C-alpha positions as CSV (number, residue, x, y, z in Angstrom):
1,M,41.7,39.0,-55.2
2,N,38.3,40.6,-55.3
3,W,36.9,37.4,-56.8
4,I,38.2,35.3,-53.9
5,T,37.1,37.8,-51.3
6,N,33.7,38.6,-52.8
7,Y,32.6,35.1,-54.0
8,V,34.8,32.2,-52.9
9,R,35.1,33.0,-49.2
10,P,31.3,33.8,-48.7
11,R,30.5,30.5,-50.5
12,I,32.8,28.5,-48.2
13,N,31.5,30.2,-45.1
14,S,27.9,29.5,-46.1
15,I,28.7,25.8,-46.6
16,F,30.4,25.3,-43.3
17,S,28.5,27.8,-41.2
18,R,26.4,26.4,-38.4
19,R,22.7,26.1,-39.4
20,E,20.2,27.2,-36.8
21,V,17.8,24.6,-35.5
22,P,14.1,25.5,-35.7
23,E,12.6,26.2,-32.3
24,N,9.5,23.9,-32.8
25,L,11.5,20.6,-33.1
26,W,11.4,20.0,-29.4
27,V,8.5,20.1,-26.9
28,K,9.0,20.3,-23.1
29,C,6.6,18.2,-21.1
30,S,4.9,20.4,-18.5
31,E,4.8,17.5,-15.9
32,C,8.3,15.9,-16.0
33,N,10.2,18.6,-17.9
34,T,11.5,16.1,-20.4
35,M,12.4,17.5,-23.9
36,L,10.6,15.5,-26.5
37,F,11.2,15.4,-30.2
38,H,8.1,16.6,-32.0
39,R,7.8,13.6,-34.3
40,E,8.1,11.2,-31.4
41,L,5.4,13.1,-29.5
42,K,3.1,13.3,-32.5
43,D,3.4,9.5,-33.1
44,N,2.5,9.0,-29.5
45,L,-0.7,11.1,-29.9
46,N,0.8,14.0,-27.8
47,V,1.2,11.7,-24.8
48,C,4.6,12.0,-23.0
49,P,6.4,8.7,-23.3
50,Q,8.2,9.3,-20.0
51,C,5.4,10.2,-17.6
52,D,2.2,9.5,-19.6
53,H,1.1,13.1,-19.3
54,H,-1.7,13.8,-21.8
55,M,-1.0,17.1,-23.7
56,A,-3.6,18.9,-25.8
57,I,-4.4,17.5,-29.2
58,S,-6.4,19.1,-32.0
59,P,-9.8,17.5,-33.1
60,R,-8.4,16.9,-36.6
61,D,-5.3,15.0,-35.3
62,R,-7.6,13.1,-32.9
63,F,-9.9,12.0,-35.7
64,A,-6.9,11.1,-37.9
65,S,-5.7,8.7,-35.2
66,M,-9.2,7.3,-34.5
67,F,-10.8,6.7,-37.9
68,D,-9.7,3.8,-40.1
69,G,-6.9,4.9,-42.4
70,A,-7.2,8.5,-41.1
71,I,-10.2,8.8,-43.5
72,F,-13.2,10.8,-42.4
73,T,-15.8,13.1,-43.9
74,E,-16.7,16.4,-42.3
75,I,-20.4,17.0,-41.6
76,K,-21.7,20.5,-42.6
77,V,-22.8,22.6,-39.6
78,P,-25.4,25.4,-40.1
79,E,-23.9,28.8,-39.6
80,P,-25.4,30.9,-36.8
81,I,-25.5,34.7,-36.6
82,S,-21.9,35.9,-36.4
83,D,-22.2,38.6,-33.7
84,P,-25.8,38.7,-32.3
85,L,-25.1,40.9,-29.3
86,H,-22.4,43.1,-30.9
87,F,-20.3,42.2,-27.9
88,K,-17.1,44.1,-27.2
89,D,-14.6,43.8,-24.3
90,Q,-10.9,44.6,-24.9
91,K,-11.6,43.4,-28.5
92,K,-14.7,43.1,-30.7
93,Y,-16.1,39.6,-30.8
94,P,-15.5,39.2,-34.6
95,D,-11.9,40.2,-34.1
96,R,-11.5,37.5,-31.4
97,M,-13.1,35.0,-33.8
98,K,-10.6,35.9,-36.6
99,A,-7.7,35.5,-34.2
100,A,-8.9,32.1,-33.0
101,Q,-9.4,30.9,-36.6
102,K,-5.9,32.1,-37.6
103,K,-4.4,30.4,-34.5
104,T,-6.1,27.0,-34.9
105,G,-6.9,26.9,-38.7
106,E,-10.4,25.8,-37.8
107,K,-13.7,27.6,-38.4
108,E,-15.0,27.1,-34.8
109,A,-14.6,25.2,-31.6
110,M,-16.3,22.0,-32.7
111,L,-15.4,19.6,-35.5
112,V,-18.0,17.0,-36.7
113,A,-17.2,14.0,-38.9
114,E,-18.3,10.6,-39.9
115,G,-16.3,7.5,-40.8
116,E,-15.4,4.0,-39.6
117,I,-13.5,2.9,-36.6
118,G,-12.6,-0.8,-36.7
119,R,-15.0,-1.1,-39.7
120,T,-17.8,0.2,-37.5
121,P,-19.5,3.3,-39.0
122,V,-19.8,6.1,-36.4
123,V,-20.5,9.9,-36.2
124,A,-18.0,11.8,-34.0
125,C,-17.6,15.4,-32.8
126,A,-14.7,16.9,-30.9
127,Q,-14.2,20.3,-29.2
128,D,-11.0,22.3,-29.6
129,F,-9.9,23.9,-26.3
130,S,-7.4,26.1,-28.1
131,F,-10.3,27.8,-29.9
132,M,-11.5,30.4,-27.4
133,G,-11.3,27.8,-24.6
134,G,-13.6,25.4,-26.5
135,S,-16.4,27.6,-25.3
136,M,-20.0,26.5,-26.0
137,S,-21.4,28.8,-28.7
138,M,-24.4,28.8,-31.0
139,Y,-22.1,27.1,-33.6
140,V,-21.2,24.4,-31.1
141,G,-24.9,23.8,-30.3
142,N,-25.6,23.6,-34.0
143,A,-22.7,21.1,-34.4
144,I,-24.1,18.7,-31.8
145,V,-27.6,18.9,-33.2
146,A,-26.2,18.3,-36.7
147,A,-24.2,15.3,-35.4
148,A,-27.2,13.8,-33.6
149,E,-29.5,14.2,-36.6
150,R,-26.9,12.6,-38.9
151,A,-26.4,9.7,-36.5
152,V,-30.2,9.2,-36.3
153,E,-30.4,9.4,-40.1
154,L,-27.7,6.8,-40.7
155,K,-28.5,4.8,-37.5
156,R,-25.0,5.2,-36.2
157,P,-23.6,5.7,-32.7
158,L,-22.4,9.2,-31.7
159,I,-19.0,9.7,-30.0
160,L,-18.3,13.1,-28.5
161,F,-14.9,14.4,-27.2
162,S,-15.5,17.3,-24.8
163,A,-13.0,20.0,-23.9
164,A,-14.3,23.3,-22.8
165,G,-14.3,26.1,-20.2
166,G,-18.1,26.6,-20.3
167,A,-20.4,28.8,-22.3
168,R,-19.1,31.6,-24.5
169,M,-19.6,34.9,-22.7
170,Q,-19.6,36.9,-25.9
171,E,-22.9,35.3,-26.8
172,G,-24.5,35.6,-23.4
173,I,-27.8,33.8,-22.9
174,L,-27.7,32.6,-26.5
175,G,-24.6,30.5,-25.6
176,L,-26.3,29.2,-22.4
177,M,-29.4,28.2,-24.4
178,Q,-27.2,25.5,-26.1
179,M,-27.5,23.5,-22.9
180,P,-31.2,22.5,-23.4
181,R,-30.8,22.4,-27.2
182,T,-28.0,19.8,-26.9
183,T,-29.8,17.9,-24.2
184,I,-32.8,17.5,-26.6
185,A,-30.4,16.4,-29.4
186,I,-29.0,13.7,-27.1
187,Q,-32.6,12.6,-26.3
188,M,-33.2,12.1,-30.0
189,L,-30.4,9.5,-29.9
190,K,-31.9,7.8,-26.9
191,E,-35.3,7.5,-28.5
192,A,-33.7,6.1,-31.6
193,G,-31.9,3.4,-29.5
194,L,-28.5,4.6,-30.6
195,P,-25.4,4.6,-28.3
196,Y,-24.0,7.9,-27.2
197,I,-20.4,7.7,-25.8
198,V,-18.7,10.7,-24.2
199,V,-14.9,11.0,-23.8
200,L,-14.1,13.8,-21.4
201,T,-10.7,15.4,-21.9
202,H,-8.8,18.0,-20.1
203,P,-10.4,20.3,-19.2
204,T,-14.2,19.9,-19.3
205,T,-16.0,22.4,-17.1
206,G,-18.9,24.8,-16.8
207,G,-22.2,24.5,-18.7
208,V,-20.7,21.7,-21.0
209,T,-20.4,19.5,-17.9
210,A,-23.9,20.5,-16.9
211,S,-25.3,19.3,-20.2
212,Y,-24.2,17.1,-23.0
213,A,-20.8,16.0,-21.6
214,M,-22.5,14.0,-18.7
215,L,-25.3,12.4,-20.6
216,G,-23.5,9.6,-22.3
217,D,-24.5,5.9,-22.1
218,V,-20.8,5.3,-21.4
219,Q,-18.6,8.0,-19.7
220,I,-14.9,7.7,-20.4
221,A,-12.2,10.2,-19.4
222,E,-8.5,10.6,-20.2
223,P,-6.1,10.3,-17.3
224,N,-5.8,13.3,-14.9
225,A,-8.4,15.2,-16.9
226,L,-10.0,18.1,-14.9
227,I,-13.8,17.6,-14.9
228,G,-16.3,19.7,-13.0
229,F,-18.8,22.5,-13.1
230,A,-17.4,25.3,-10.9
231,G,-13.8,25.8,-9.9
232,A,-12.4,24.3,-6.7
233,R,-11.7,27.8,-5.2
234,V,-15.3,28.9,-5.8
235,I,-16.7,25.7,-4.2
236,E,-14.5,26.1,-1.2
237,Q,-15.5,29.7,-0.7
238,T,-19.2,28.8,-1.0
239,I,-19.3,25.8,1.3
240,R,-16.4,27.0,3.5
241,E,-14.8,23.6,3.7
242,K,-11.5,22.2,2.5
243,L,-12.0,19.9,-0.5
244,P,-10.1,16.6,-1.0
245,E,-7.0,16.6,-3.1
246,G,-7.7,16.1,-6.8
247,F,-11.5,15.8,-6.2
248,Q,-12.2,17.1,-9.8
249,R,-9.7,14.8,-11.5
250,A,-10.7,11.8,-13.6
251,E,-9.4,9.2,-11.3
252,Y,-11.3,10.6,-8.3
253,L,-14.5,10.8,-10.2
254,L,-14.0,7.2,-11.4
255,D,-13.6,6.0,-7.8
256,H,-16.8,7.9,-6.8
257,G,-19.0,6.5,-9.6
258,M,-19.2,9.5,-12.0
259,L,-17.2,7.8,-14.7
260,D,-17.2,4.3,-16.2
261,R,-13.6,4.2,-17.5
262,V,-10.3,6.2,-17.4
263,T,-8.5,5.2,-20.6
264,K,-5.1,6.4,-22.0
265,R,-5.3,8.2,-25.3
266,T,-3.1,5.6,-27.0
267,E,-5.6,2.9,-26.0
268,M,-8.8,4.9,-26.7
269,R,-9.4,3.7,-30.2
270,D,-9.5,0.0,-29.3
271,E,-11.6,0.8,-26.2
272,L,-14.2,2.7,-28.3
273,I,-14.3,0.0,-31.0
274,T,-15.0,-2.6,-28.3
275,I,-17.7,-0.6,-26.5
276,V,-19.5,0.5,-29.7
277,R,-19.6,-3.0,-31.1
278,M,-20.9,-4.4,-27.8
279,L,-23.6,-1.8,-27.6
280,L,-24.6,-2.5,-31.2
281,D,-24.6,-6.3,-30.5
282,M,-22.0,-6.8,-33.1
283,P,-19.2,-9.5,-33.1
284,P,-15.7,-8.5,-32.0
285,A,-13.7,-6.4,-34.5
286,I,-11.3,-7.9,-37.0
287,K,-7.8,-6.9,-36.0
288,G,-6.3,-7.4,-39.4
289,D,-6.6,-9.2,-42.7
290,L,-4.4,-12.0,-44.0
291,P,-2.6,-10.9,-47.2
292,A,-3.8,-12.4,-50.5
293,P,-1.7,-15.4,-51.7
294,N,0.7,-14.6,-54.5
295,A,1.1,-16.6,-57.8
296,D,3.9,-18.8,-56.4
297,E,1.9,-19.8,-53.4
298,L,-1.1,-20.7,-55.6
299,A,1.1,-22.9,-57.8
300,E,2.4,-24.8,-54.8
301,T,-1.1,-25.5,-53.5
302,P,-1.9,-29.2,-54.0
303,A,-4.8,-30.1,-56.3
304,E,-8.3,-30.9,-55.0
305,P,-8.6,-34.6,-53.8
306,E,-11.0,-35.6,-56.7
307,K,-8.7,-34.3,-59.3
308,A,-5.7,-35.9,-57.7
309,E,-7.4,-39.3,-57.7
310,A,-8.5,-39.0,-61.3
311,E,-5.0,-38.2,-62.4
312,A,-3.7,-41.1,-60.4
313,G,-6.2,-43.5,-62.1
314,K,-5.1,-42.3,-65.6
315,A,-1.5,-43.0,-64.6
316,D,-2.3,-46.6,-63.7
């Protein structure tokens, strides 16, 4: 009886007991409140298939969807001084950095890589808003300078995906100094005659908007992205006027000439390939290759006309 009670019954209960479903299998869209299966959402590049709401996506996942075969090589970025001001608010700056690195799995708020899109070699960099709000730090400045120098060295266009809340307050004036540094880096590209394409994602604000994010030869934005320098409430309090609805959203800026395109994330890769190849005066991209013929197809292929005539003469 003890054997049945202690062994058989627990085994049966474990087999037929209800298994708990992991909490991260479903994601709720913040716009339409639809529950989305995580794989379906990831396959759609974190764009809600019901309402087309563009959710946040990491730079690494963005690059995997953009580069051919999800293959890209990271570009090394020079390391700045870790805590130049010994800044401390509720936490020490190094502690905030460690928390952000643990949360995102990335070293900093900018990822720089090189590879091919549509067989077109490019250099790309993308900001990660989940890393301390994508704030512009000395590392981010170094990353853009490194990306520009690599693009000039290889004679490749530079594509930048912006997402930031402004300069990093823990670095003070050193963070703000990245505005002129990155502007000079972009000027290097201009002087080399290389295209610089900016894709503004939600949100892009502060000193990032006042520097490298608005210097592109082509300015593209994702739908409904918040783009601006100061917040709407600050502007209203300053000018003491009511602002138009959605005046800092991508569609409004497109209508008023600040953007060239508003493109869905699922269509962004094809859009970038087309624009880059046009700016480089290259032919349209090859959409796909025909498969190589197999042995049976080669055997069924008729012989060359000369050989066929010679064989026919021998037969006569």
